[in-house]
C-alpha positions in Angstrom: 59.4 81.8 101.3 57.4 78.9 100.1 58.0 76.7 97.3 56.7 77.0 93.9 57.0 75.8 90.3 60.3 77.1 88.1 58.4 78.7 86.1 57.3 80.9 88.7 61.0 81.6 90.2 62.1 85.1 89.3 65.4 86.1 90.4 65.9 89.8 89.6 68.9 92.5 90.4 67.9 96.1 91.5 70.7 98.3 90.1 71.4 102.1 89.8 73.8 104.7 90.9 73.7 106.1 94.8 70.2 107.4 96.0 68.7 106.6 92.9 66.0 104.6 95.7 67.0 100.7 94.7 66.9 99.9 98.7 63.8 101.9 99.3 62.2 100.0 96.6 62.8 96.8 97.5 61.5 97.7 101.1 58.4 99.0 99.6 58.2 95.4 97.5 59.1 93.7 100.6 56.3 95.6 102.6 53.7 95.1 99.5 54.1 91.4 99.3 53.2 91.3 103.4 57.2 90.0 103.8 57.7 92.9 106.5 54.9 94.4 108.7 55.8 98.1 108.2 58.4 100.0 105.6 61.7 100.7 107.3 63.7 104.2 106.1 67.2 104.8 105.1 67.5 108.0 107.6 66.5 105.6 110.8 68.9 102.6 109.1 66.1 100.2 109.8 65.8 98.9 106.1 66.0 95.4 105.7 68.6 95.8 102.9 71.3 97.8 104.3 71.8 96.2 107.7 75.6 96.3 108.2 76.7 99.4 110.3 78.9 100.7 107.9 76.1 100.9 105.3 73.2 102.0 108.1 75.7 105.3 109.1 76.5 106.0 105.4 73.1 105.9 104.2 74.5 104.1 101.3 74.4 100.0 100.6 78.4 98.5 100.9 77.0 95.0 99.4 74.8 93.3 97.3 71.8 92.4 100.0 69.1 89.7 99.4 65.2 90.3 99.4 63.4 86.6 99.1 59.8 86.7 98.9 56.5 85.4 97.8 53.9 87.4 95.8 50.7 85.7 94.1 52.6 82.3 93.7 56.0 83.8 92.3 58.8 83.4 94.2 60.5 86.4 94.0 64.5 86.9 95.0 65.6 90.3 94.5 69.4 91.6 94.8 69.7 95.1 96.2 73.4 96.2 94.5 75.1 99.1 95.8 75.5 102.0 93.7 78.9 103.1 94.4 81.9 102.4 92.0 83.7 101.6 94.9 81.4 98.3 95.4 80.8 97.6 91.7 82.3 93.8 92.0 79.2 93.0 94.3 77.2 94.2 91.0 78.9 92.0 88.6 78.6 89.4 90.7 75.2 89.6 91.1 74.2 90.0 87.8 76.0 86.8 86.9 73.3 84.9 89.7 70.2 86.6 88.1 68.1 86.3 84.6 66.6 89.8 85.1 67.4 93.4 85.8 65.3 96.2 87.4 67.2 99.6 86.3 66.4 102.5 88.8 66.3 106.4 87.6 65.5 109.0 90.1 63.6 111.8 88.2 65.1 114.1 90.7 68.7 113.1 89.3 68.2 111.7 85.4 70.9 109.2 84.1 74.3 109.3 86.0 77.7 108.0 84.9 77.5 104.8 87.1 73.9 104.0 85.5 75.3 104.0 82.4 78.2 101.7 83.5 75.4 99.3 84.6 73.9 99.5 81.7 76.8 98.4 80.0 77.3 95.5 81.9 73.7 94.6 81.5 74.2 94.4 78.2 77.4 92.4 77.9 75.5 89.9 80.0 72.7 89.4 77.7 70.1 90.2 80.3 66.5 91.4 79.7 65.4 94.9 81.4 63.0 96.8 83.0 63.4 100.8 84.2 61.7 102.0 87.1 61.9 105.8 87.3 61.2 106.7 90.9 60.8 109.7 93.0 58.3 111.4 91.2 56.7 112.6 94.4 59.6 115.0 94.3 59.4 118.6 93.6 60.6 120.1 90.4 60.4 116.6 88.5 59.8 116.5 84.9 58.9 113.0 84.0 58.9 113.5 79.7 62.3 114.7 80.1 63.7 112.0 82.2 62.1 109.8 79.6 64.0 111.5 76.9 66.8 110.9 78.5 66.7 107.4 79.3 65.6 106.7 75.8 68.8 108.0 74.6 70.8 106.0 77.5 69.1 103.1 76.1 69.7 103.8 72.5 65.6 103.7 72.2 64.7 101.0 73.3 62.7 102.0 76.5 58.7 102.4 76.1 56.9 103.2 79.3 53.7 100.9 80.0 53.1 103.0 82.9 52.3 106.3 82.9 52.2 109.0 85.8 48.8 110.6 87.0 50.5 114.0 88.4 53.9 114.8 89.3 55.5 116.5 92.7 53.3 116.8 95.3 50.5 115.8 92.9 51.7 112.6 92.0 49.0 109.7 93.4 49.3 106.9 91.4 50.2 105.3 87.6 48.2 104.5 85.3 48.5 100.9 83.6 48.8 100.9 79.9 48.2 97.1 79.7 45.6 96.3 82.3 44.1 100.0 81.3 43.3 100.9 84.8 44.4 103.4 87.1 46.5 102.1 89.9 46.7 104.2 93.4 48.0 103.9 96.8 46.2 106.2 98.9 47.7 107.1 102.3 50.8 105.1 101.6 48.7 101.8 101.7 50.6 98.4 101.5 48.1 97.4 98.6 47.3 100.0 95.9 43.1 100.1 94.7 42.4 100.0 90.8 39.8 101.9 89.1 38.9 103.4 86.1 41.1 105.9 84.4 39.9 109.5 85.4 38.8 111.8 82.5 41.1 114.0 82.6 44.0 111.2 82.0 42.4 110.0 79.2 44.0 111.9 76.5 47.6 110.9 77.9 46.3 107.2 78.4 45.4 107.3 74.7 48.8 108.7 73.3 50.6 106.4 75.8 49.4 103.5 74.6 49.5 104.4 70.7 53.1 104.6 71.3 53.5 101.7 73.2 52.1 99.3 70.5 53.7 101.1 67.8 56.8 100.0 69.5 55.5 96.1 70.6 54.9 96.2 66.7 58.1 97.0 65.6 59.6 93.9 67.6 57.5 91.0 65.3 56.5 90.9 61.6 53.2 89.6 62.4 52.1 92.0 64.8 53.6 94.5 62.2 50.8 93.5 60.1 48.2 93.2 62.6 49.0 96.5 63.3 48.8 98.2 59.7 45.8 95.9 58.9 43.6 97.0 62.5 45.2 100.4 63.4 46.0 98.5 67.1 46.8 95.7 68.8 44.6 93.5 70.9 45.6 93.7 74.8 46.9 90.0 74.6 48.7 90.8 71.4 50.1 93.8 72.8 51.3 91.8 76.3 52.5 88.9 74.4 54.5 91.2 71.9 56.1 93.0 75.1 56.7 89.9 77.0 58.7 88.5 73.6 60.4 91.7 72.8 61.6 92.5 76.4 63.0 88.6 76.9 64.9 89.1 73.2 66.1 92.5 74.4 64.5 94.9 71.7 62.4 96.3 74.4 63.1 97.9 77.8 59.6 98.6 79.3 59.8 101.8 81.6 57.4 101.8 84.9 57.0 104.6 87.4 56.2 105.4 90.8 57.6 106.7 94.4 59.3 103.9 96.2 58.7 106.1 99.7 55.1 106.6 99.1 54.8 103.1 97.8 52.9 104.1 94.8 54.0 101.7 91.9 55.1 99.3 93.3 52.6 96.7 92.9 52.3 97.2 89.3 56.5 96.6 89.1 56.2 93.3 90.7 53.1 92.5 88.2 55.6 93.1 85.5 58.6 91.5 87.1 56.2 88.4 87.2 55.0 89.2 83.6 58.0 90.5 81.4 61.3 89.2 83.0 62.0 85.3 82.0 61.9 82.5 84.7 65.3 80.3 85.0 63.5 78.0 82.2 62.8 81.0 79.6 66.2 82.2 79.8 67.7 78.9 79.5 65.4 78.3 76.6 66.8 81.0 74.8 70.4 80.9 76.4 71.1 77.9 77.3 74.2 77.3 80.4 77.4 76.4 79.0 80.1 75.6 81.2 83.5 72.9 80.4 85.0 69.7 81.9 87.5 70.4 84.2 89.4 67.6 83.2 89.0 66.9 79.4 87.8 70.6 78.6 85.1 69.5 77.0 82.0 72.0 76.6 78.9 71.5 78.7 75.6 72.3 77.8 72.7 73.0 80.6 69.4 73.5 80.3 69.1 74.5 83.5 66.4 71.8 84.6 65.7 70.3 87.7 66.1 66.3 86.3 69.8 67.2 85.1 72.6 66.9 87.9 72.8 69.3 90.4 75.2 71.9 89.8 75.7 75.7 91.2 77.6 79.3 90.7 79.1 80.9 94.1 78.4 85.0 93.7 78.8 85.8 97.3 80.5 85.2 100.3 80.0 86.2 103.8 82.0 85.5 106.7 81.1 86.5 110.0 82.9 85.9 113.6 79.2 85.4 114.6 77.0 83.9 112.5 80.2 82.0 110.6 80.8 81.9 106.9 77.6 82.1 104.4 78.0 80.7 100.5 75.8 82.3 98.4 75.0 80.4 95.4 72.5 80.0 92.1 71.5 76.4 91.6 71.8 76.4 87.9 70.6 72.5 87.6 69.5 69.7 89.4 68.5 69.5 93.4 70.7 70.5 96.3 69.7 69.2 99.9 70.7 70.3 102.9 73.7 68.8 104.9 75.0 67.2 101.4 78.1 66.4 99.9 79.5 67.7 96.8 82.3 68.9 94.6 84.2 72.0 94.3 84.9 71.7 90.5 87.0 75.1 90.6 89.5 73.8 93.5 88.5 69.9 93.1 88.0 70.0 96.4 84.9 67.8 98.1 82.8 69.3 100.2 80.5 69.1 103.2 77.7 71.5 102.8 75.4 72.7 106.3 72.0 74.1 106.3 70.5 75.8 103.7 68.7 79.1 104.3 66.9 82.1 101.8 67.3 85.5 103.3 65.4 88.5 103.8 68.2 90.7 104.5 70.0 89.7 107.5 67.2 87.4 108.5 67.7 84.0 107.3 65.3 81.2 107.0 66.2 77.6 106.7 65.2 75.3 103.7 65.3 71.6 103.4 66.4 71.9 99.8 67.0 74.0 96.7 66.3 73.3 92.7 67.3 74.5 89.4 66.5 78.0 89.0 66.6 78.7 93.2 69.3 80.9 95.2 70.4 79.9 98.6 72.8 80.3 101.1 75.0 77.2 102.1 76.3 76.8 105.7 80.3 75.3 106.2 81.4 75.4 103.2 85.3 75.4 104.0 87.2 75.8 100.9 84.4 77.9 98.2 85.1 81.3 97.5 82.9 83.8 95.7 83.1 82.8 91.5 83.4 78.6 92.1 81.3 76.2 90.8 79.7 73.3 93.2 78.4 70.1 91.3 78.2 66.4 91.6 80.9 64.3 91.8 80.3 61.9 89.0 78.9 65.2 86.9 82.0 67.7 87.1 81.5 71.0 85.4 83.2 74.5 85.8 81.2 77.5 84.9 83.2 80.7 83.7 83.7 82.9 86.5 83.7 86.9 86.7 86.4 89.9 85.5 87.1 91.1 89.1 88.1 95.1 89.2 91.9 95.2 89.8 92.3 97.7 92.8 93.9 100.9 92.0 94.1 102.5 95.3 96.7 101.3 97.9 97.4 102.1 101.6 100.2 101.2 104.0 99.0 100.2 107.4 100.5 100.7 110.4 98.9 98.6 113.0 98.2 100.5 116.7 99.2 97.9 118.7 102.8 95.2 118.0 100.1 92.8 119.3 97.1 92.6 116.8 99.7 92.0 113.9 98.3 88.4 113.4 94.7 90.1 113.9 94.9 92.3 111.2 96.2 89.8 108.9 93.8 86.9 109.8 90.8 89.7 109.4 92.1 91.1 106.4 92.5 87.7 104.8 89.0 87.2 105.6 87.3 90.0 104.2 89.5 89.7 101.1 87.4 85.8 100.8 84.6 88.1 100.7 85.1 90.7 98.4 87.9 89.5 95.7 88.4 93.6 94.4 90.2 94.0 98.0 93.8 92.9 97.7 95.9 92.5 100.8 100.1 91.9 101.0 103.1 92.5 102.6 105.8 93.8 100.2 109.0 92.4 100.9 110.8 95.4 99.5 109.0 98.0 101.5 108.2 95.6 104.3 105.1 97.4 104.5 101.5 95.8 104.5 99.1 97.0 102.1 95.9 97.2 101.5 94.5 97.8 97.8 90.9 98.5 96.8 88.9 100.2 94.1 88.7 103.6 95.7 88.4 105.8 98.7 85.1 104.4 100.5 85.9 100.3 99.8 89.2 100.8 101.6 87.3 103.4 104.4 84.5 100.3 105.0 86.6 98.1 105.0 89.1 99.0 107.5 85.6 99.9 109.4 84.3 96.1 109.3 88.2 95.2 110.4 87.8 96.9 113.6 84.0 96.1 113.8 84.1 92.4 113.3 87.9 91.7 114.5 88.8 94.2 117.0 91.9 95.9 115.4 92.5 99.0 114.4 95.5 100.9 111.7 96.3 103.9 110.5 97.0 104.5 107.0 99.6 106.2 105.1 100.6 106.5 101.3 103.0 103.4 100.6 106.6 103.6 100.1 107.7 103.5 96.6 110.0 100.7 96.0 112.7 102.5 94.4 116.0 100.7 93.8 119.4 101.9 92.9 122.3 101.1 89.9 125.4 102.2 88.6 126.5 103.9 85.5 129.9 102.9 85.0 132.6 100.1 85.8 134.9 101.1 89.0 137.1 99.2 91.8 137.7 99.5 95.0 139.5 97.5 97.8 138.2 96.3 100.7 140.6 95.4 103.7 139.2 94.6 107.5 141.9 94.7 109.9 141.3 94.2 113.7 143.8 93.1 116.3 142.7 91.4 119.7 144.8 90.1 122.6 144.3 86.7 120.8 143.3 85.8 117.0 142.5 89.2 114.9 140.4 89.9 112.0 142.0 90.2 108.8 140.0 89.8 105.4 141.4 91.5 102.4 139.8 91.7 98.6 139.6 94.1 95.6 136.3 93.8 93.8 135.3 95.3 90.5 131.7 96.7 89.7 130.0 96.9 86.4 126.6 97.5 85.0 124.3 94.9 83.4 121.0 95.5 81.4 118.3 96.8 83.0 116.5 93.6 84.4 119.9 91.9 84.6 119.6 91.4 88.5 123.1 90.6 90.1 125.6 88.8 88.8 129.3 87.2 91.0 132.4 86.4 89.6 135.5 84.8 91.3 138.6 85.4 89.1 140.9 84.9 92.0 144.2 83.0 91.0 147.1 81.6 92.7 145.3 81.8 95.9 145.5 85.1 97.3 141.9 84.2 98.8 141.4 81.0 99.8 138.7 79.1 98.2 136.6 78.4 101.1 136.5 82.1 102.0 134.7 83.2 98.8 131.3 82.6 99.3 132.0 85.1 102.4 132.9 87.4 100.1 129.9 86.8 98.0 127.7 87.4 101.1 129.3 90.3 102.6 128.5 91.5 98.5 124.5 90.7 98.5 124.4 91.8 102.2 125.7 95.2 101.3 123.7 95.5 98.2 120.9 95.7 100.2 121.4 99.2 101.1 122.8 101.4 98.1 125.6 104.3 98.9 122.9 106.9 97.2 119.9 106.4 99.5 119.8 103.8 100.9 117.6 101.6 98.1 118.4 97.6 97.2 120.9 98.0 94.2 120.4 95.9 91.3 121.4 95.2 87.6 124.6 94.8 88.9 128.4 92.2 88.2 130.4 92.3 90.8 133.9 90.2 90.4 136.4 89.4 93.3 139.7 89.7 91.3 142.4 90.5 93.9 143.4 90.2 97.9 145.3 88.6 100.4 144.9 86.6 103.5 146.3 86.2 106.7 147.1 82.3 107.6 145.9 82.9 111.1 143.3 86.2 111.3 141.5 85.3 108.3 138.1 84.5 108.6 134.6 84.2 106.9 133.5 87.2 108.7 136.5 89.2 108.5 135.9 88.7 104.4 132.3 89.2 104.2 133.1 92.6 106.2 136.0 93.3 103.8 133.7 92.8 100.7 130.9 95.0 102.1 133.4 97.7 102.9 135.1 97.3 99.1 131.6 96.9 97.9 130.6 100.4 99.2 133.7 102.2 98.0 133.6 101.0 94.5 129.9 102.2 94.2 130.8 106.0 95.2 132.7 105.8 92.7 130.7 103.9 89.6 128.2 106.8 89.5 125.2 105.4 91.2 121.7 106.2 90.4 118.2 105.6 91.4 115.4 103.0 89.4 111.7 103.7 89.8 109.2 101.4 88.7 106.9 101.8 85.7 103.3 101.0 85.1 101.7 100.4 82.4 98.5 102.2 82.5 94.9 101.7 80.6 92.8 104.3 81.1 89.1 104.1 80.0 87.7 107.7 79.6 84.4 109.4 77.8 85.2 110.8 74.2 84.8 114.5 75.6 87.4 114.4 78.4 90.4 112.7 76.7 92.2 115.8 75.9 92.3 116.6 79.7 93.1 113.2 81.0 96.4 113.0 77.9 97.4 116.5 79.8 96.9 115.0 83.2 99.1 111.9 81.9 101.8 113.9 80.7 102.2 115.9 83.7 102.5 112.8 85.6 105.6 111.9 83.2 104.0 109.7 81.8 104.7 108.6 77.8 101.0 107.9 75.7 101.6 104.2 73.7 98.1 104.9 71.7 94.2 105.1 72.0 91.4 102.5 71.0 87.7 103.7 70.5 85.6 100.9 73.1 82.0 101.5 72.9 81.5 105.3 74.3 84.7 105.3 75.8 88.3 105.9 74.6 90.8 103.5 75.9 94.4 105.7 76.3 97.1 103.4 77.1 100.7 105.2 78.7 103.5 104.4 80.3 103.8 106.2 83.9 106.3 106.0 87.2 104.5 104.5 89.9 105.4 107.7 92.0 102.7 109.8 90.0 99.8 107.4 90.3 99.5 106.4 93.8 96.6 109.2 94.3 95.6 109.2 90.5 92.3 107.6 91.6 90.5 110.8 93.0 92.4 113.1 90.0 90.3 111.0 87.4 86.9 110.8 89.3 87.1 114.3 89.0 88.8 114.8 85.9 85.6 112.7 84.4 82.8 113.2 87.0 83.0 109.6 87.7 82.9 107.8 84.1 86.6 107.1 83.9 88.1 103.7 85.5 91.9 102.4 85.1 94.0 99.4 85.8 97.6 99.3 86.3 100.3 96.3 85.8 104.2 96.3 86.7 106.4 97.0 83.4 109.8 97.5 84.7 112.1 99.5 86.1 113.8 103.0 84.5 115.9 105.8 85.8 114.5 108.3 87.5 115.3 111.8 86.0 118.6 113.8 87.3 116.4 116.5 88.6 114.3 114.3 91.0 117.5 112.3 92.3 118.1 114.5 95.5 114.5 115.4 96.4 113.7 111.4 96.5 116.7 110.2 98.2 116.3 113.2 100.8 112.6 112.2 101.4 113.8 108.5 101.8 116.8 109.6 104.0 114.0 111.4 106.5 112.1 108.1 106.2 115.1 106.0 107.6 115.6 108.6 110.5 111.9 109.3 111.8 109.5 106.2 109.7 105.9 107.1 109.5 
């Protein structure tokens, strides 16, 4: 991709829901710009955007891919974002790297919940936006009804800047309301032809153009005066007003076409150049804020090449064969290949390798990158997604982005014990690529747990684990880390006496156990007087107690919130030993536990569920059925935030249920609150299930 001036750089994210046609649209744009010799297709798995095997056989994107190309002296970096909610982190990170967005809507589908979620994020990031209505070549599409639906979703900000020529099988091109020309794409050609507007479309064109002038005039007092005085706006005024209205986010220009047949693609490219801002344009309205990592003082950057070098990392890929590539947006200054710089987020020096631009999986080496450009940096060791890179003498840290917490967890069972280390290494590298994943070992249940945003997220991760690192695992639901405790005080004697041919074993202790307040943990007290148990054996008594607490008498779960006091006992001058007193203490504790009315404790979670207004009753009813206690509600935009306290055991399979209840519009997060008693009616079932697991583990 040839270098151009900073004012001719366009960094744009394509975002929407699955099946809207984002990847095919990127394919058509690359073909129109001459970056590829022919268009690939998703069914054949030949597109430049979906090149990972997991994407090819699923027929949808599982990660953000870069399409970098030049067309008519403009350098475009298009980030093709995945549409499924499972990979929404890729959308969040991509939007931090761009200056504008193209939202895609299929005319056959209309606005969907994933689209609305992306639009909310675009609003939060204050990004200028275009909307492209795709698939007008499909049967039973109605352009006007889709436009009305989009207008509602955009709160009236949308306005068409092109109109379609026909629909369905008769769809042949678009009419550009700005240039007042028909733009045709005969026989799926890479380049369109332009002509005068056919007579049969003149009345429709006048109506659309009049509506566009009214919308643009509303954004500027001077334009309003001109429009009222003359009854119209000149083409120059119309274009300038549209540019400023888009940049100030008062207008969302709407285009249309067919990505599959390459109709409307060239018009979209022109609109991206003319209406979406360059990095310089956006920085002039929204200066870039950072902080000094030591002083925490504010730093304001204008995104210019003359400023000290700084960059923001928005994506990381790690491949056993290609190695690590770090994708960064150069915020200011210039970065040369093989240069040394500071990772200000982690306070670590980094030595960069080669710099690359990307066209899907094809990487082209470049000598340097300047402010506003996006490049992949090779060989960085410590840098991760969300980090800030900068000059050592001019440190700055840019704000990171919020990462959705994983909500669906599975326990992993390695098919071959020899692969345990490979599984751990591979998953840790996959987590570096995708911070919305979580991999850890639960010390209480002794399980390896993989957590993700959804089922598809987990499935793709395990497919990558097999492909990249050659290991397979089985999945099962994770164990709930129940605990045991007691209700009342009890006392018992633990006596261990064993006679052999030589020295025997003798240990004798009396223990008293008492419940502690919830969260009290474990306390051990020594109240031995008169030396009935020698002082040097007391640590052995405590150790025996602690070991016995690892498996309670009710179901074998660890025992917590208990105070244990050793207050009496006896010893033998020859046969007593540390081992004997450890065994005696363990025996005494188990006897006392049986008399102290043991019970089970279960982990309780604070759940925060974001849902549309219309399903509040359904979701609250479902939470109640899961033994949840509703704590309150709060409005946030078009959603309600329901807060509840719910047992972890009832939330293990909540993700697909919430998706079903909310048609994919809901999301939730969980955080650990504490432990509470399991209801008496469930005690027997939980204990029985755990005993079966202990006898025949999954």
